[in-house]
Each structure stands twice: as structure tokens, then as C-alpha cells.
VMD Tcl script that builds the backbone (N, CA, C; Angstrom):
set m [mol new atoms 207]
animate dup $m
set s [atomselect $m all]
$s set {name element resname resid chain x y z} {
  {N N UNK 1 A 8.650 -5.638 -35.271}
  {CA C UNK 1 A 7.664 -5.502 -34.215}
  {C C UNK 1 A 7.946 -6.506 -33.087}
  {N N UNK 2 A 8.293 -7.714 -33.438}
  {CA C UNK 2 A 8.577 -8.735 -32.434}
  {C C UNK 2 A 9.817 -8.380 -31.624}
  {N N UNK 3 A 10.798 -7.825 -32.282}
  {CA C UNK 3 A 12.039 -7.448 -31.601}
  {C C UNK 3 A 11.770 -6.376 -30.545}
  {N N UNK 4 A 10.969 -5.374 -30.906}
  {CA C UNK 4 A 10.652 -4.317 -29.947}
  {C C UNK 4 A 9.883 -4.869 -28.759}
  {N N UNK 5 A 8.957 -5.770 -29.025}
  {CA C UNK 5 A 8.171 -6.363 -27.942}
  {C C UNK 5 A 9.067 -7.151 -26.989}
  {N N UNK 6 A 9.967 -7.914 -27.534}
  {CA C UNK 6 A 10.884 -8.709 -26.702}
  {C C UNK 6 A 11.788 -7.790 -25.879}
  {N N UNK 7 A 12.278 -6.728 -26.499}
  {CA C UNK 7 A 13.123 -5.786 -25.767}
  {C C UNK 7 A 12.348 -5.089 -24.652}
  {N N UNK 8 A 11.125 -4.663 -24.934}
  {CA C UNK 8 A 10.317 -3.998 -23.914}
  {C C UNK 8 A 9.964 -4.947 -22.768}
  {N N UNK 9 A 9.590 -6.172 -23.084}
  {CA C UNK 9 A 9.272 -7.145 -22.039}
  {C C UNK 9 A 10.507 -7.477 -21.201}
  {N N UNK 10 A 11.665 -7.590 -21.854}
  {CA C UNK 10 A 12.899 -7.847 -21.130}
  {C C UNK 10 A 13.253 -6.702 -20.204}
  {N N UNK 11 A 13.106 -5.478 -20.678}
  {CA C UNK 11 A 13.387 -4.299 -19.856}
  {C C UNK 11 A 12.424 -4.232 -18.673}
  {N N UNK 12 A 11.146 -4.493 -18.940}
  {CA C UNK 12 A 10.143 -4.487 -17.880}
  {C C UNK 12 A 10.465 -5.543 -16.824}
  {N N UNK 13 A 10.789 -6.746 -17.243}
  {CA C UNK 13 A 11.118 -7.822 -16.306}
  {C C UNK 13 A 12.375 -7.475 -15.511}
  {N N UNK 14 A 13.371 -6.902 -16.182}
  {CA C UNK 14 A 14.615 -6.523 -15.509}
  {C C UNK 14 A 14.355 -5.489 -14.421}
  {N N UNK 15 A 13.559 -4.464 -14.715}
  {CA C UNK 15 A 13.266 -3.425 -13.733}
  {C C UNK 15 A 12.389 -3.953 -12.602}
  {N N UNK 16 A 11.419 -4.785 -12.927}
  {CA C UNK 16 A 10.530 -5.331 -11.918}
  {C C UNK 16 A 11.287 -6.253 -10.961}
  {N N UNK 17 A 12.093 -7.135 -11.506}
  {CA C UNK 17 A 12.879 -8.024 -10.649}
  {C C UNK 17 A 13.898 -7.243 -9.827}
  {N N UNK 18 A 14.467 -6.222 -10.419}
  {CA C UNK 18 A 15.428 -5.397 -9.685}
  {C C UNK 18 A 14.797 -4.703 -8.498}
  {N N UNK 19 A 13.543 -4.272 -8.634}
  {CA C UNK 19 A 12.885 -3.603 -7.513}
  {C C UNK 19 A 12.544 -4.578 -6.400}
  {N N UNK 20 A 12.276 -5.827 -6.727}
  {CA C UNK 20 A 11.936 -6.807 -5.695}
  {C C UNK 20 A 13.165 -7.457 -5.071}
  {N N UNK 21 A 14.224 -7.638 -5.825}
  {CA C UNK 21 A 15.367 -8.393 -5.337}
  {C C UNK 21 A 16.488 -7.547 -4.755}
  {N N UNK 22 A 16.480 -6.255 -4.999}
  {CA C UNK 22 A 17.527 -5.388 -4.489}
  {C C UNK 22 A 17.363 -5.237 -2.978}
  {N N UNK 23 A 18.400 -5.535 -2.216}
  {CA C UNK 23 A 18.312 -5.527 -0.761}
  {C C UNK 23 A 18.285 -4.126 -0.168}
  {N N UNK 24 A 18.986 -3.188 -0.779}
  {CA C UNK 24 A 19.074 -1.858 -0.185}
  {C C UNK 24 A 17.896 -0.964 -0.532}
  {N N UNK 25 A 17.364 -1.057 -1.731}
  {CA C UNK 25 A 16.302 -0.136 -2.116}
  {C C UNK 25 A 15.067 -0.867 -2.622}
  {N N UNK 26 A 14.927 -2.116 -2.259}
  {CA C UNK 26 A 13.787 -2.886 -2.706}
  {C C UNK 26 A 12.535 -2.579 -1.909}
  {N N UNK 27 A 11.461 -3.218 -2.275}
  {CA C UNK 27 A 10.184 -2.989 -1.618}
  {C C UNK 27 A 10.237 -3.457 -0.166}
  {N N UNK 28 A 10.880 -4.581 0.078}
  {CA C UNK 28 A 10.971 -5.103 1.442}
  {C C UNK 28 A 11.732 -4.136 2.345}
  {N N UNK 29 A 12.803 -3.558 1.833}
  {CA C UNK 29 A 13.581 -2.597 2.622}
  {C C UNK 29 A 12.758 -1.352 2.934}
  {N N UNK 30 A 11.915 -0.945 2.007}
  {CA C UNK 30 A 11.064 0.217 2.237}
  {C C UNK 30 A 10.107 -0.045 3.385}
  {N N UNK 31 A 9.504 -1.228 3.418}
  {CA C UNK 31 A 8.600 -1.555 4.507}
  {C C UNK 31 A 9.341 -1.644 5.835}
  {N N UNK 32 A 10.546 -2.191 5.825}
  {CA C UNK 32 A 11.309 -2.304 7.066}
  {C C UNK 32 A 11.688 -0.930 7.611}
  {N N UNK 33 A 11.959 0.011 6.718}
  {CA C UNK 33 A 12.337 1.352 7.162}
  {C C UNK 33 A 11.130 2.154 7.627}
  {N N UNK 34 A 9.974 1.946 7.027}
  {CA C UNK 34 A 8.824 2.774 7.354}
  {C C UNK 34 A 8.006 2.241 8.521}
  {N N UNK 35 A 8.154 0.974 8.870}
  {CA C UNK 35 A 7.356 0.394 9.949}
  {C C UNK 35 A 7.581 1.093 11.294}
  {N N UNK 36 A 8.813 1.387 11.704}
  {CA C UNK 36 A 8.979 2.077 12.996}
  {C C UNK 36 A 8.342 3.471 13.011}
  {N N UNK 37 A 8.426 4.195 11.902}
  {CA C UNK 37 A 7.807 5.522 11.852}
  {C C UNK 37 A 6.293 5.429 11.952}
  {N N UNK 38 A 5.704 4.466 11.241}
  {CA C UNK 38 A 4.261 4.292 11.292}
  {C C UNK 38 A 3.820 3.886 12.696}
  {N N UNK 39 A 4.564 2.982 13.323}
  {CA C UNK 39 A 4.240 2.577 14.682}
  {C C UNK 39 A 4.306 3.743 15.654}
  {N N UNK 40 A 5.306 4.605 15.501}
  {CA C UNK 40 A 5.442 5.768 16.373}
  {C C UNK 40 A 4.279 6.737 16.174}
  {N N UNK 41 A 3.846 6.930 14.941}
  {CA C UNK 41 A 2.709 7.819 14.676}
  {C C UNK 41 A 1.432 7.275 15.294}
  {N N UNK 42 A 1.220 5.972 15.166}
  {CA C UNK 42 A 0.012 5.371 15.739}
  {C C UNK 42 A 0.026 5.485 17.258}
  {N N UNK 43 A 1.185 5.215 17.873}
  {CA C UNK 43 A 1.280 5.340 19.327}
  {C C UNK 43 A 1.023 6.773 19.776}
  {N N UNK 44 A 1.544 7.741 19.030}
  {CA C UNK 44 A 1.338 9.150 19.386}
  {C C UNK 44 A -0.142 9.497 19.304}
  {N N UNK 45 A -0.824 9.040 18.258}
  {CA C UNK 45 A -2.238 9.347 18.112}
  {C C UNK 45 A -3.068 8.689 19.214}
  {N N UNK 46 A -2.713 7.473 19.576}
  {CA C UNK 46 A -3.442 6.800 20.648}
  {C C UNK 46 A -3.182 7.456 22.001}
  {N N UNK 47 A -1.947 7.911 22.186}
  {CA C UNK 47 A -1.574 8.514 23.454}
  {C C UNK 47 A -2.213 9.883 23.636}
  {N N UNK 48 A -2.193 10.693 22.597}
  {CA C UNK 48 A -2.686 12.064 22.711}
  {C C UNK 48 A -4.134 12.207 22.290}
  {N N UNK 49 A -4.645 11.241 21.558}
  {CA C UNK 49 A -6.021 11.345 21.075}
  {C C UNK 49 A -6.151 12.243 19.863}
  {N N UNK 50 A -5.041 12.639 19.272}
  {CA C UNK 50 A -5.075 13.524 18.117}
  {C C UNK 50 A -4.944 12.753 16.828}
  {N N UNK 51 A -5.285 13.404 15.722}
  {CA C UNK 51 A -5.123 12.796 14.416}
  {C C UNK 51 A -6.289 11.942 13.978}
  {N N UNK 52 A -7.332 11.879 14.794}
  {CA C UNK 52 A -8.505 11.103 14.440}
  {C C UNK 52 A -9.637 12.039 14.051}
  {N N UNK 53 A -10.591 11.587 13.251}
  {CA C UNK 53 A -11.741 12.434 12.928}
  {C C UNK 53 A -12.534 12.773 14.196}
  {N N UNK 54 A -13.170 13.945 14.195}
  {CA C UNK 54 A -13.922 14.383 15.374}
  {C C UNK 54 A -15.228 13.633 15.552}
  {N N UNK 55 A -15.849 13.256 14.455}
  {CA C UNK 55 A -17.146 12.589 14.583}
  {C C UNK 55 A -17.160 11.330 13.729}
  {N N UNK 56 A -18.039 10.424 14.092}
  {CA C UNK 56 A -18.169 9.167 13.368}
  {C C UNK 56 A -19.583 9.047 12.862}
  {N N UNK 57 A -19.731 8.661 11.609}
  {CA C UNK 57 A -21.052 8.461 11.030}
  {C C UNK 57 A -21.166 7.013 10.601}
  {N N UNK 58 A -22.304 6.413 10.909}
  {CA C UNK 58 A -22.540 5.027 10.516}
  {C C UNK 58 A -22.715 4.956 9.006}
  {N N UNK 59 A -22.218 3.894 8.367}
  {CA C UNK 59 A -22.410 3.755 6.926}
  {C C UNK 59 A -23.880 3.508 6.612}
  {N N UNK 60 A -24.330 3.920 5.431}
  {CA C UNK 60 A -25.740 3.699 5.082}
  {C C UNK 60 A -26.041 2.210 4.975}
  {N N UNK 61 A -27.182 1.824 5.483}
  {CA C UNK 61 A -27.595 0.427 5.464}
  {C C UNK 61 A -28.484 0.165 4.250}
  {N N UNK 62 A -28.285 -0.970 3.618}
  {CA C UNK 62 A -29.116 -1.368 2.482}
  {C C UNK 62 A -30.436 -1.914 3.004}
  {N N UNK 63 A -31.536 -1.722 2.261}
  {CA C UNK 63 A -32.810 -2.303 2.680}
  {C C UNK 63 A -32.705 -3.821 2.749}
  {N N UNK 64 A -33.508 -4.437 3.621}
  {CA C UNK 64 A -33.417 -5.869 3.881}
  {C C UNK 64 A -33.656 -6.716 2.638}
  {N N UNK 65 A -34.588 -6.328 1.770}
  {CA C UNK 65 A -34.900 -7.146 0.590}
  {C C UNK 65 A -34.039 -6.825 -0.609}
  {N N UNK 66 A -33.156 -5.851 -0.502}
  {CA C UNK 66 A -32.369 -5.388 -1.646}
  {C C UNK 66 A -30.950 -5.919 -1.532}
  {N N UNK 67 A -30.738 -7.198 -1.796}
  {CA C UNK 67 A -29.415 -7.821 -1.722}
  {C C UNK 67 A -28.853 -7.929 -3.129}
  {N N UNK 68 A -27.699 -7.310 -3.415}
  {CA C UNK 68 A -27.126 -7.391 -4.762}
  {C C UNK 68 A -26.629 -8.794 -5.084}
  {N N UNK 69 A -26.757 -9.160 -6.331}
  {CA C UNK 69 A -26.316 -10.494 -6.760}
  {C C UNK 69 A -25.015 -10.419 -7.497}
}
mol reanalyze $m
mol bondsrecalc $m
mol representation Tube
mol addrep $m
């Protein structure tokens, strides 16, 4: 049982570290690649006014004496 646990934890650590430390396909590279696309989409929506909800509703307000603890 201990051997399996050690092997599973080692495999998990190996895969987790590999996803963070790999320069080409790591998490940081994903953010660097997707940031320009996201920025372009936001600029397009601001420029054209599209992609936003048609109406806005205020969130429900809690009664003044009803403060959760």
C-alpha cells in the first residue's frame, strides 16, 4: 500500500511540475498566447457595442438588519 501511494504521489508531482515548468506548453505560455486574442475580443466589443447583455438588473439587496455572521 505504501509503495503504491509513493508511486502515485511521485507521478502526480512529476506531472504537476511538468505543467508549470515546461516553457512551450506550460500554463504561463498558455496565458501569453491567449492574452492578445482576449484583448482583441474586448476591443471589438467595446468598439462595436456587441457581445454585451441587452439589459442590466441590480442585484437583490439584503435587509438592513439582516447581516450574516
